[in-house]
Structures are given as structure tokens and as C-alpha cells.
Backbone as CSV, one residue per row, in Angstrom:
resi,resn,N_x,N_y,N_z,CA_x,CA_y,CA_z,C_x,C_y,C_z
1,UNK,-55.012,8.021,-18.997,-56.354,7.362,-18.904,-57.476,8.674,-19.172
2,UNK,-58.005,8.456,-20.166,-59.078,9.227,-20.746,-60.370,8.460,-19.750
3,UNK,-61.933,9.093,-19.738,-62.705,8.672,-19.129,-63.764,8.096,-20.475
4,UNK,-62.664,7.834,-21.924,-63.801,7.205,-22.979,-64.460,6.112,-22.370
5,UNK,-64.954,5.415,-23.041,-65.776,4.170,-22.904,-64.646,3.266,-22.739
6,UNK,-65.074,2.291,-21.586,-63.909,1.377,-21.281,-64.018,-0.378,-22.118
7,UNK,-62.949,-0.954,-22.710,-62.600,-1.362,-23.748,-63.714,-3.243,-23.275
8,UNK,-64.300,-3.774,-24.050,-65.135,-4.668,-23.698,-64.314,-6.058,-23.307
9,UNK,-63.306,-6.117,-23.684,-62.603,-7.204,-23.090,-62.203,-7.100,-21.640
10,UNK,-62.048,-7.902,-20.841,-61.839,-7.834,-19.451,-60.387,-7.263,-19.062
11,UNK,-59.301,-8.153,-19.751,-58.091,-8.105,-19.306,-57.592,-6.407,-19.877
12,UNK,-58.414,-6.100,-21.171,-58.069,-4.816,-21.868,-58.642,-3.751,-20.758
13,UNK,-59.603,-4.027,-20.175,-60.559,-3.096,-19.206,-59.401,-2.740,-18.224
14,UNK,-59.228,-3.735,-17.550,-57.910,-4.091,-16.298,-56.985,-3.248,-16.412
15,UNK,-56.189,-3.513,-17.706,-54.948,-2.698,-17.949,-55.467,-0.963,-18.367
16,UNK,-56.865,-1.240,-18.810,-57.018,0.612,-18.939,-57.384,0.994,-17.497
17,UNK,-57.759,0.588,-17.026,-58.120,1.040,-15.458,-56.619,0.902,-14.517
18,UNK,-55.964,0.357,-14.663,-55.000,0.136,-13.736,-53.628,0.289,-14.745
19,UNK,-53.417,1.468,-15.692,-52.515,1.807,-16.592,-51.215,2.080,-15.602
20,UNK,-50.163,2.023,-16.257,-48.712,2.507,-15.661,-48.263,1.784,-14.448
21,UNK,-47.049,2.267,-13.995,-46.464,1.243,-13.099,-46.822,1.366,-11.797
22,UNK,-47.681,2.805,-11.221,-47.713,3.127,-10.097,-49.413,2.862,-9.695
23,UNK,-50.225,2.366,-10.518,-51.573,2.115,-10.219,-51.627,0.813,-9.295
24,UNK,-51.415,-0.010,-9.604,-51.335,-1.126,-8.792,-50.670,-1.053,-7.308
25,UNK,-49.543,-0.619,-6.960,-48.988,-0.276,-5.917,-49.669,0.530,-5.348
26,UNK,-50.385,1.726,-5.794,-51.312,2.633,-4.845,-52.383,1.755,-4.344
27,UNK,-53.272,1.302,-5.031,-54.218,-0.187,-5.039,-53.280,-0.774,-3.759
28,UNK,-52.153,-1.299,-3.424,-51.579,-2.283,-2.950,-51.523,-1.577,-1.244
29,UNK,-51.412,0.023,-1.413,-51.151,0.422,-0.361,-52.481,1.365,0.203
30,UNK,-53.794,1.177,-0.586,-54.645,1.500,-0.239,-55.853,0.281,0.411
31,UNK,-55.151,-0.761,0.120,-56.179,-2.179,0.819,-55.744,-2.233,2.175
32,UNK,-54.471,-1.231,2.438,-54.418,-1.553,4.347,-55.203,-0.286,4.938
33,UNK,-55.735,0.076,4.487,-56.949,1.196,4.583,-56.921,2.426,4.258
34,UNK,-57.344,3.693,4.620,-57.227,4.839,4.289,-55.828,5.153,4.363
35,UNK,-55.612,6.438,3.562,-54.259,7.456,3.614,-54.738,8.451,3.196
36,UNK,-53.663,9.150,3.957,-53.751,10.390,3.041,-52.551,10.824,2.111
37,UNK,-52.734,11.859,1.469,-51.563,11.645,0.025,-50.187,11.704,0.630
38,UNK,-49.931,12.182,2.018,-48.747,12.406,2.080,-48.273,10.953,2.686
39,UNK,-48.930,10.657,2.994,-48.695,8.771,3.723,-48.417,7.883,2.208
40,UNK,-49.298,8.077,1.220,-49.074,7.142,0.243,-47.941,7.958,-0.553
41,UNK,-47.240,8.990,-0.339,-46.113,9.609,-1.073,-44.784,8.807,-0.420
42,UNK,-45.032,8.939,1.201,-43.851,8.279,2.013,-44.123,6.723,1.376
43,UNK,-45.174,5.938,1.282,-44.983,4.667,0.953,-44.387,4.203,-0.303
44,UNK,-44.655,5.016,-1.138,-44.426,5.184,-2.652,-43.424,6.537,-2.652
45,UNK,-42.275,6.324,-2.521,-41.014,7.517,-2.400,-40.905,7.906,-3.931
46,UNK,-41.147,7.082,-4.810,-40.492,7.699,-6.137,-41.553,8.317,-6.979
47,UNK,-42.755,8.238,-6.378,-43.636,8.891,-7.216,-43.796,10.381,-7.000
48,UNK,-44.195,10.704,-8.506,-44.108,12.606,-7.999,-45.884,12.500,-8.020
49,UNK,-45.589,13.445,-7.393,-46.905,14.342,-6.793,-48.057,14.380,-7.494
50,UNK,-47.602,14.880,-9.092,-48.113,14.784,-9.935,-49.173,13.541,-10.154
51,UNK,-47.987,12.496,-10.658,-48.535,11.199,-11.259,-49.313,10.634,-9.785
52,UNK,-49.495,10.826,-8.670,-49.888,10.234,-7.315,-51.466,10.958,-7.632
53,UNK,-51.812,11.945,-8.194,-52.906,13.194,-7.919,-53.715,12.551,-9.166
54,UNK,-52.929,12.134,-10.443,-53.487,11.924,-11.501,-54.215,10.398,-11.400
55,UNK,-53.467,9.728,-10.791,-54.024,8.121,-10.279,-55.206,8.313,-9.498
56,UNK,-55.051,8.953,-8.654,-56.148,9.176,-7.705,-57.555,9.393,-8.070
57,UNK,-57.119,10.926,-8.808,-58.368,10.989,-9.716,-58.994,10.239,-10.315
58,UNK,-58.183,9.583,-11.203,-58.692,8.443,-11.958,-59.565,7.204,-11.403
59,UNK,-59.012,6.972,-10.403,-59.488,5.883,-9.638,-60.741,6.376,-8.839
60,UNK,-60.929,7.852,-8.815,-62.217,8.372,-8.276,-63.148,8.127,-9.144
61,UNK,-62.817,8.435,-10.391,-63.782,8.548,-11.529,-64.538,7.299,-12.082
62,UNK,-63.755,6.308,-11.825,-64.168,5.296,-12.181,-64.611,4.221,-10.557
63,UNK,-64.514,4.861,-9.697,-65.184,4.530,-8.172,-64.731,3.253,-7.963
64,UNK,-63.480,3.159,-8.081,-62.430,2.499,-7.170,-61.913,3.072,-5.581
65,UNK,-62.049,4.337,-5.689,-61.199,5.173,-4.535,-62.295,6.082,-4.095
66,UNK,-62.789,6.769,-2.920,-63.337,7.373,-2.400,-62.407,8.561,-1.937
67,UNK,-62.765,10.091,-2.333,-61.904,11.207,-1.469,-62.886,11.636,-0.492
68,UNK,-61.696,11.413,0.780,-62.992,12.413,1.838,-62.411,13.502,2.266
69,UNK,-62.753,14.218,2.310,-61.842,15.965,2.955,-62.639,16.408,4.134
70,UNK,-61.912,16.300,5.328,-62.487,16.894,6.320,-62.284,18.407,6.576
71,UNK,-63.420,19.177,7.315,-63.333,20.836,7.527,-62.788,20.834,8.529
72,UNK,-61.362,20.740,8.387,-60.443,20.666,9.546,-59.541,21.845,9.058
73,UNK,-58.544,22.544,10.126,-57.445,23.274,9.798,-56.372,22.512,10.561
74,UNK,-55.134,22.485,9.767,-54.889,22.169,8.421,-55.862,21.033,7.726
75,UNK,-56.929,21.393,6.358,-57.355,20.469,5.972,-56.655,18.964,5.824
76,UNK,-57.580,17.925,6.098,-57.199,16.598,5.979,-57.804,15.502,4.706
77,UNK,-57.498,15.172,3.904,-58.093,14.964,2.934,-57.594,12.944,3.138
78,UNK,-58.863,12.027,3.301,-58.375,10.913,3.060,-58.997,9.818,1.736
79,UNK,-58.080,8.771,1.198,-58.486,8.497,0.656,-58.681,6.951,0.629
80,UNK,-59.810,6.277,0.205,-60.118,4.860,0.867,-60.578,4.151,-0.590
81,UNK,-60.548,2.989,-0.555,-60.881,1.661,-1.717,-62.036,1.542,-1.155
82,UNK,-63.162,1.717,-2.391,-64.449,1.563,-2.416,-64.606,-0.267,-2.417
83,UNK,-65.812,-0.818,-2.383,-65.910,-2.212,-2.651,-65.599,-2.641,-3.562
84,UNK,-65.688,-1.804,-4.726,-64.913,-2.039,-6.135,-63.731,-2.160,-5.707
85,UNK,-62.748,-1.329,-5.865,-61.530,-1.281,-5.281,-61.129,-2.509,-4.312
86,UNK,-61.624,-2.366,-3.248,-61.198,-3.768,-2.474,-61.349,-5.328,-3.162
87,UNK,-61.980,-5.289,-4.288,-62.433,-6.615,-5.011,-60.616,-6.471,-5.537
88,UNK,-59.730,-5.496,-5.659,-58.852,-6.056,-6.445,-57.681,-6.640,-5.599
89,UNK,-57.964,-7.005,-4.146,-57.243,-7.469,-3.203,-56.700,-8.991,-3.894
90,UNK,-57.730,-9.777,-3.482,-57.676,-10.801,-4.420,-56.539,-10.767,-5.938
91,UNK,-56.770,-10.379,-6.778,-56.528,-9.978,-7.898,-54.896,-9.806,-7.554
92,UNK,-54.666,-9.017,-6.898,-53.140,-8.362,-6.521,-52.543,-9.445,-5.546
93,UNK,-53.044,-10.226,-5.107,-52.507,-11.502,-4.510,-52.196,-12.269,-5.127
94,UNK,-52.952,-12.669,-6.366,-52.566,-13.867,-7.075,-51.742,-13.461,-8.034
95,UNK,-51.154,-12.109,-8.299,-50.371,-11.485,-9.072,-49.091,-12.060,-8.339
96,UNK,-49.188,-11.268,-7.024,-47.599,-11.549,-6.071,-47.445,-12.830,-6.103
97,UNK,-48.442,-14.085,-5.754,-48.172,-15.292,-5.596,-47.382,-15.934,-7.477
98,UNK,-47.987,-15.429,-8.009,-47.389,-15.808,-9.214,-46.185,-15.539,-9.766
99,UNK,-45.648,-13.957,-9.695,-44.710,-12.998,-9.472,-43.018,-13.824,-8.918
100,UNK,-43.743,-14.256,-7.729,-42.882,-14.771,-6.694,-42.175,-16.211,-6.866
101,UNK,-43.504,-16.927,-7.504,-42.890,-18.498,-7.996,-41.864,-18.447,-9.036
102,UNK,-41.551,-17.111,-9.620,-40.762,-16.878,-10.821,-39.375,-16.837,-10.252
103,UNK,-38.875,-18.131,-10.597,-36.973,-18.140,-10.338,-36.418,-16.889,-10.572
104,UNK,-35.367,-16.373,-10.186,-34.347,-15.534,-10.591,-33.706,-16.267,-11.749
105,UNK,-33.098,-15.183,-12.785,-32.450,-15.559,-13.996,-31.232,-15.817,-13.274
106,UNK,-30.416,-17.200,-13.830,-28.669,-17.348,-13.049,-28.069,-16.288,-13.788
107,UNK,-27.452,-15.516,-12.919,-26.184,-14.759,-13.157,-25.256,-15.273,-13.622
108,UNK,-24.399,-14.704,-14.646,-23.044,-15.088,-15.109,-21.931,-15.221,-14.040
109,UNK,-22.342,-15.177,-13.062,-21.094,-15.290,-11.550,-21.217,-16.673,-11.234
110,UNK,-22.400,-17.074,-11.354,-22.601,-18.299,-10.823,-22.019,-19.712,-11.681
111,UNK,-21.328,-18.700,-12.531,-20.682,-20.102,-13.694,-21.739,-20.910,-14.877
112,UNK,-23.061,-20.488,-14.449,-23.726,-21.335,-15.062,-23.870,-20.449,-16.692
113,UNK,-23.993,-20.687,-17.773,-24.378,-20.082,-19.239,-25.617,-20.058,-19.072
114,UNK,-26.057,-19.267,-19.547,-27.431,-18.873,-19.960,-27.729,-18.691,-21.370
115,UNK,-28.906,-19.825,-22.103,-29.017,-19.760,-23.338,-29.926,-19.132,-23.943
116,UNK,-29.194,-18.103,-24.668,-30.139,-16.944,-25.403,-31.336,-17.431,-25.904
117,UNK,-32.722,-16.628,-25.666,-33.832,-17.150,-26.189,-34.015,-17.006,-27.676
118,UNK,-34.715,-18.019,-28.841,-34.547,-18.455,-30.453,-35.783,-17.641,-30.909
């Protein structure tokens, strides 16, 4: 995602800000409170460090996340949603409710033929 102007359409803007399969999952984790980088990596075990860093920087650029570095040894950095980022909580909840309302497709093993879409 570049830092160019965002689309005017709200849906396109949302998809630009939360592009990629990991963006909403990172926000989901941060909705539970501040996390360190390694905590996010453990919560999302298949995400690469590069992707996580990239998404967190993008979120920081657009004001969805704050990064706080503490002057300790070893250094400690925490990521936290801003009020703007926390506003995604109801959006993700609605997405989750909608997604869980969709039944699993019938499998061929259950004896039902699934018609092909036309």
C-alpha cells in the first residue's frame, strides 16, 4: 500500500487501508490491547516478520496504530490501536457474524450432489 491519496469510495478506502489477508487479523489481535511484535508473531504464526512489519508501518502511517518504544534494555516496543483503529472493532464483529452465518458446503461424502453454479 502506498501513501498516495485514498479512494473516495468508502468500501474502496477500507479495502485499501486493510489490504491483504493479514491486515484484519493484526487488527483483531490488537483489539485485545497493546502487543509487542513477538506477541503478534505468536498470535499469527504463519505471518512473516517482513509482512508484519510492513502492515504495522502502514497502519501507523494512516493513524490506525501507535508504536511506543520504551528506553529499556533489551528494548521494548508495543503496538496499540488508536481510537480510529479501535473503531474497526464493530466492523470486524459484524464481518465475523456474517461469515459464521454461512453454512459449510455439503461435502460429496454426505451423499448429496452439489449442483454447479450456472
